[in-house]
C-alpha positions in Angstrom: 18.2 -33.7 1.3 21.0 -32.5 -1.0 22.5 -29.1 -0.2 24.7 -28.4 -3.2 24.3 -24.8 -4.4 22.8 -24.3 -7.9 25.6 -23.2 -10.1 24.7 -19.6 -10.5 27.6 -17.6 -8.9 30.1 -18.2 -11.7 29.6 -17.1 -14.3 27.3 -14.3 -13.2 25.0 -14.7 -16.1 22.8 -13.3 -17.5 20.3 -16.2 -17.0 17.0 -16.5 -18.6 13.9 -15.6 -16.5 10.9 -18.0 -16.8 7.6 -17.1 -15.2 6.0 -20.4 -14.2 2.4 -20.1 -13.0 3.4 -16.7 -11.6 6.6 -17.8 -9.9 9.8 -16.0 -10.7 12.2 -18.6 -11.9 15.4 -18.7 -13.9 17.3 -21.4 -15.9 20.6 -22.8 -14.5 22.9 -25.5 -15.8 21.0 -28.0 -13.6 17.6 -26.8 -14.5 14.9 -24.4 -13.4 15.4 -22.6 -10.1 12.8 -20.5 -8.1 14.1 -17.3 -6.5 12.6 -17.1 -3.0 13.6 -14.4 -0.5 10.8 -15.7 1.7 12.7 -18.9 2.4 15.7 -18.8 4.8 16.9 -22.1 3.3 17.6 -23.5 -0.2 15.7 -26.6 -1.0 16.5 -29.4 -3.4 13.5 -31.7 -3.6 12.1 -31.9 -7.1 8.9 -33.8 -6.3 7.8 -31.4 -3.6 8.9 -28.3 -5.7 7.2 -29.6 -8.8 3.9 -30.0 -6.9 4.4 -26.6 -5.3 5.0 -24.7 -8.5 3.3 -26.9 -11.0 6.3 -27.4 -13.2 9.6 -29.4 -12.9 12.1 -27.5 -10.8 15.7 -28.2 -9.8 15.8 -26.0 -6.7 14.2 -23.3 -4.6 17.0 -20.8 -4.0 16.7 -19.4 -0.5 18.5 -16.7 1.5 21.3 -19.0 2.8 22.8 -19.5 -0.7 21.4 -16.5 -2.6 23.9 -14.2 -4.2 24.0 -10.8 -2.4 23.3 -8.7 -5.4 21.3 -9.4 -8.5 19.6 -7.5 -11.3 16.2 -8.7 -12.4 15.5 -7.3 -15.8 12.0 -8.5 -16.7 11.7 -6.6 -20.0 14.9 -8.3 -21.2 13.9 -11.6 -19.6 17.2 -11.9 -17.7 18.7 -12.1 -14.2 22.3 -11.2 -13.6 24.2 -11.9 -10.4 27.0 -9.8 -8.8 28.5 -6.7 -10.5 28.8 -3.2 -9.2 25.9 -1.5 -7.4 23.5 0.1 -9.8 22.2 3.6 -9.5 18.6 4.7 -9.3 15.9 5.5 -6.7 16.1 3.0 -3.9 14.3 1.9 -0.8 15.8 0.1 2.2 15.3 -3.6 3.0 14.8 -4.3 6.7 15.9 -7.5 8.5 13.0 -9.6 9.6 12.8 -12.9 11.4 15.2 -15.5 10.0 16.7 -12.8 7.8 13.7 -12.5 5.6 13.6 -9.0 4.1 10.9 -6.5 5.0 9.7 -3.3 3.3 7.9 -0.3 4.6 4.9 0.2 2.3 1.6 2.1 2.0 -1.1 -0.2 0.7 -4.5 1.3 0.0 -3.5 4.3 2.1 -2.5 2.2 5.1 1.1 2.4 6.2 2.5 -1.0 7.2 5.5 -3.2 7.1 5.5 -6.0 4.5 7.4 -9.2 4.0 9.3 -9.0 0.7 8.8 -12.5 -0.7 9.9 -13.2 -4.3 8.6 -16.7 -4.0 5.0 -15.5 -3.5 2.9 -15.4 -6.7 0.3 -13.2 -4.9 0.8 -10.2 -2.7 -1.3 -9.8 0.5 -2.8 -6.8 2.3 -5.1 -6.2 5.3 -8.7 -7.3 4.8 -10.0 -3.7 5.1 -7.7 -2.6 2.3 -8.7 -5.4 -0.1 -12.4 -4.9 0.7 -12.2 -1.4 -1.0 -10.1 -2.6 -3.9 -11.0 -2.9 -7.6 -11.9 -5.9 -9.7 -12.6 -8.3 -6.8 -12.2 -12.1 -7.4 -11.3 -15.2 -5.4 -8.0 -16.9 -6.2 -6.2 -20.1 -5.2 -2.8 -20.0 -3.5 -0.5 -22.4 -1.7 1.8 -22.1 1.4 4.2 -24.9 2.3 3.2 -26.4 5.6 -0.4 -25.2 5.1 -1.4 -26.5 1.6 -3.9 -25.1 -0.9 -6.4 -22.4 0.0 -8.7 -19.9 -1.6 -8.7 -16.2 -0.7 -10.4 -12.9 -1.6 -8.3 -10.6 -3.8 -8.6 -7.1 -5.4 -6.4 -4.6 -7.1 -5.2 -2.0 -4.7 -2.8 1.0 -4.9 0.7 0.3 -3.4 3.4 2.8 -2.6 7.0 1.7 -1.9 9.2 4.8 -1.2 8.8 7.0 -4.4 7.2 4.2 -6.4 3.5 3.8 -6.9 1.9 0.7 -8.4 -1.4 -1.1 -8.6 -1.1 -4.7 -7.5 -3.5 -7.6 -7.0 -3.5 -8.4 -3.3 -5.2 -11.2 -1.4 -6.3 -11.6 2.2 -4.7 -14.3 4.2 -7.3 -16.8 5.5 -7.4 -16.9 9.3 -5.5 -20.2 9.7 -2.8 -19.0 7.3 -2.6 -15.6 9.0 -2.2 -17.3 12.4 0.7 -19.4 11.2 2.4 -16.4 9.6 1.9 -14.4 12.8 3.6 -17.2 14.9 6.6 -16.9 12.6 6.8 -13.2 13.5 5.4 -11.7 10.3 2.4 -9.4 9.6 -0.4 -9.9 7.1 1.1 -7.8 4.3 3.3 -9.5 1.7 4.8 -8.0 -1.5 5.4 -10.8 -4.0 7.1 -11.4 -7.3 4.6 -9.3 -9.2 6.7 -6.3 -8.2 9.3 -7.3 -10.8 6.8 -7.7 -13.7 7.8 -5.3 -16.6 10.5 -3.6 -14.5 14.3 -3.5 -14.0 15.1 -3.8 -10.3 18.3 -4.5 -8.4 17.9 -6.6 -5.3 20.9 -5.8 -3.2 21.0 -7.9 -0.1 24.5 -6.8 0.7 23.5 -3.1 1.1 20.0 -4.1 2.0 18.1 -2.1 -0.6 15.9 -2.3 -3.7 17.0 -0.1 -6.6 14.6 0.8 -9.5 17.0 0.8 -12.4 14.8 0.9 -15.5 11.4 0.9 -17.1 8.0 0.4 -15.5 8.2 3.0 -12.7 4.7 3.9 -11.8 3.2 1.2 -14.0 
């Protein structure tokens, strides 16, 4: 499998964001790249990635080759790498298994620790939280190594530090939850929806998320 890094570090951008079937992607010189803090490794395998996302991709950018600081400006439709740290309210990112970042969150009134996975199109919460959520519906999702599955979802209140949102969250099916548990993670996941309509700095060097611009409390 090729291991060349997508050419994103120089220049720093900005690069154009493209939301592809709910996946947070951006355009590079080589093609479309998926930003995935839930993956410890960068992957170059277009056929697999195209099936995974549902659109042609050049790469999945994992933590091993991800720039240490980036500004995701969804209202402007851009992502910029590097630069000086931005100012604004922030929350810490904790180190999880394999370096995957974690967040302390309150979901539906329940305090828990969540995986922060920008590669996830759907966030997840405990079943008892989703059961009391609004606008319930079943949705399809996909996990590499597991495949396709369908899960119950609902819109639930989410609090991350000083920020309050309403997000659609699913419930991990038992077989998926068991695999995630074996990897050392819990059943709560905050996905790419967090960036929708907001300006957020993802600072892996200082291990924090900074809310820079619009959309707070949306």
